[in-house]
N, C-alpha and C positions, 0 to 999 in steps of 0.2 A: 789669364791665370787667376786662380783664386787668391784673394788677399783677405786676411782677417781684419776685423774692425772692432775696437773696444765698445762701440756704440750699439752693436748688434747682438741679439740673443740667438744662439744657435742651439738646435737640438743635439743630442748625443751623436757621435760619429757613426754609431751603428743604427741610428734611427732609419726606418724604412720610409722612402719617399716614392710617390706614385704620380704618373701622368696618364690620364685617360684620353684616348684619341680614336678617331675613326681610321680606317685603313689608308685613306689618302694621305693623312698626316704621318702615318707610319712609313709609307713609301717615301715621302719627302725627307723624313729623318734619316732613313737608310741611304737614300740617294745622295744627300748632301753631307752626311756624317756631321750634322750640325744641329744645334738647338736654336730656335728662333726666339729672340728676346723682343717682345712687343714694346713699342713706344707707349709710354704710360697714358698719353692722351688719346690713344686709339682703343683703349678698353671701353666697353659699353657702359660701365659704371661711372656716372658723372661725378661721383664722390672720390674717384681715384685720385690720390695725391692731395686730397683736401685736408684742411685743419678744422678743428672743432669751433663751435661758437664760443666756448670758454677761452680758447686761444685768442680769438679776435677781440673779445672784451678785455682780456688781460693786456694786449698790445695797446689798445686805446687808452686804458687807464694809465699805463706806464708812460705813454707819449704825452699825456697831459702835464706831467711834471718835468718835462725836458725842454731845452731850447727848441725854437721852432724848427730849425733844419734837422735836428736829430729826431724830433717828434714826427716830422713828415716821413723820414726814412722808416721809422718804426710802424707807422700806420700803413705804409706801402708794403710791409713785409708779407701780408697774406697774398697780395698779387705777385710778389717776387717768388714766393714759394709755389704758387700756382703755376708760374712760368717754368718751373723745373720739370713739369710733366713732359714737355717737349724734348727734354734732354736726359730722360731716365728710361731705361730699357729693362724689361722684367721677364723672367722665366718662372712660371708658377708651378708649384708642386704641392701635393697633398700628403701630409704626414699621418701615417697610420700603420699599426702592426699588421693589419689585415686589409683585405679588399673592402671597399665601401660601396654598398648598394646605392647610396645617395649619389656618389660620384659617377657611377656607371650611368645612372639615369640623367644626371646633369649634363654630361659631356657627350653622350651617344644618343643618336636618334634612331638607330637600328641595331641589329645584332652584329653587324660587321664592324667590330671595333676591338681594341686591345687596351690593356693597361701595362705600361712599362714600370717595372719596379727596380729601384736602385736603393742605395743608402747615401747618407750625407757624405761619408768619406769617399765613396765611389764617384759621386757627383763632383766633388772637389778635384779628385785625381784626374777625372776625365777632361778637365779644363787645362791641364798642364801646358799644352802646346799653344794655347791662345795667349798672345802677348800684346794685342792692340790696346786693351784697357783692363784695369783691375776688375775682377768680378767678386762682389761681396754677397754673402749668403746670411739670411736671418729669418727667424720665425716671425710671422705676423702676430701682432697683439690686437685684441678686440676691445673697443671702448664704447661707452655711451657718449656719443658726440654732443649730447645736450648738456651733460654735466661734467665730463672729463676732458682734460687737455691732452693733445698730442705732444709728447716730449719735445722740447726745444733744443737747439744747439747743434743740430746736424741736418743736412739737407735730405738724408734718407728717411727721416722720421715720418713724414706724411705717407710714404710708400710702404712702410712696415706697420702701419696701423689701419684698421678698417672698422666700420661700424659693427656693433655687437650682433647685428642680424646675420652676419656671415660667419659666425663662430664655427658652424658645422664644417666649413672648408678646412679648418686646421692647417692653414697654408704656410709653406716655407717658400721664400722667394730668393732667387739669384738675381742680383741687380747690377747693372752697369750704369754709371752716370758720366756723361761727357759734357761738362759744363764749359760754356764759352770763357775764354781768357779775359780777365778784367783789363780794362783800358780806360784812359781818361775820357771824361765827358764834360766839356765846359758848361753845358746847359745845367748840369746838376751841381758841380762844384769841384774843388781841387781833389786830387787823388784818383786812383784807379777805381772804376766802377764795374760792377758785374752787369753785363748786358744780356739779360736772360731772354730778351726778345730776339736775339740772333737766331739764324736758321739752324735747325738741328742737323746732326751728321747723317741722319737716315730718315726717310719719309714715313716708313711704317715700322721698322725695327731693324735689329742687327742679327746677322747670321753668324753664330759663334761655333767654330769647329770643336768637336769633342771626340774622344776615343770611345767609340761605341762598345768595343769589347770590354772596356772598364765600366762604362756607364750602365749598360743594360745587364742586370743580374738575372732577371726573370721577365717573361712576357706571359700575360694572362689573356685568354680569349674570352670575349663576352659570352654569357650563358646563351644557349640556343644557337651558337655558331655552327653553321652547316659544315659537314665533313669536307666538302670541296674548298671552302674558305680556309679551314684549318690547314689543309694540305698546301694550299697556295701560299699561305703565310709562312709555313715551314720552308717551302722551296725558296721563297723570297729571302728569308734570313740566311739560308745556305748560300745563295747567290752573292750575298754581301759578306760572306765569311763569318757569319755569326752562328755558331754551331750550338744553338739553343733549341730545346724542344718546348714549344708553347704549351702552357698549362691551361686546362679548361677552368673557367671560373667555378669556384666552389658554391657560388650562389645558385647554380642550377642543380645541385645535388638533391636527391630525394631521401627522406627518412627511411631507415631500414625496415620499419614496420609501418605499413600504410593502411 
């Protein structure tokens, strides 16, 4: 179920969100009635969940003025935060009022693909019957990791900030974090410690059930989609009781005067 967080910045409830996918992923979405939340360390981007150089330098400077045990904990913080990648699960969406040619090209390698369009409010509502873990939603902020710090104070921070090179993604993320329960560790010291090295709850990601009749407001077909593919997708939607007429991408339209 969706849960609000004061640490996250959300777009307006009416903001349009998009997921671009090939037909095989559409079939999986329809068959499972679920969104797949990818484990953060499974993304190809090695910077996923990373903090900036400015963060690391700030931690080192602060640790120098602390007692040894506290300073060691602070200098270990980058590794601890890095460990959260195994316990963080993400569903990525592109925010845009219109289709994006860049997103079509980024996520599709052929004409056999679709774009699912929803809104922030519909995404939230579609998660109502999922009660295993809280689902948080926030807009990704883009930083210069050479000069700017990822905000501290909450474990979501590194997963809602990316390098400025990815600003074209204009990404909104739904996030689930399943953190191991703290427990004593005599090797470290008194008190309960967070064992971030514990095994994650899923190897590749979490399958989160959603109400597709709420989630999917429109489906757009890639430009150049053949008629038989268009008809097959329409039949597929009907089979799963989604009575939507797929829309052809406007990017294939021709000017009235040529």
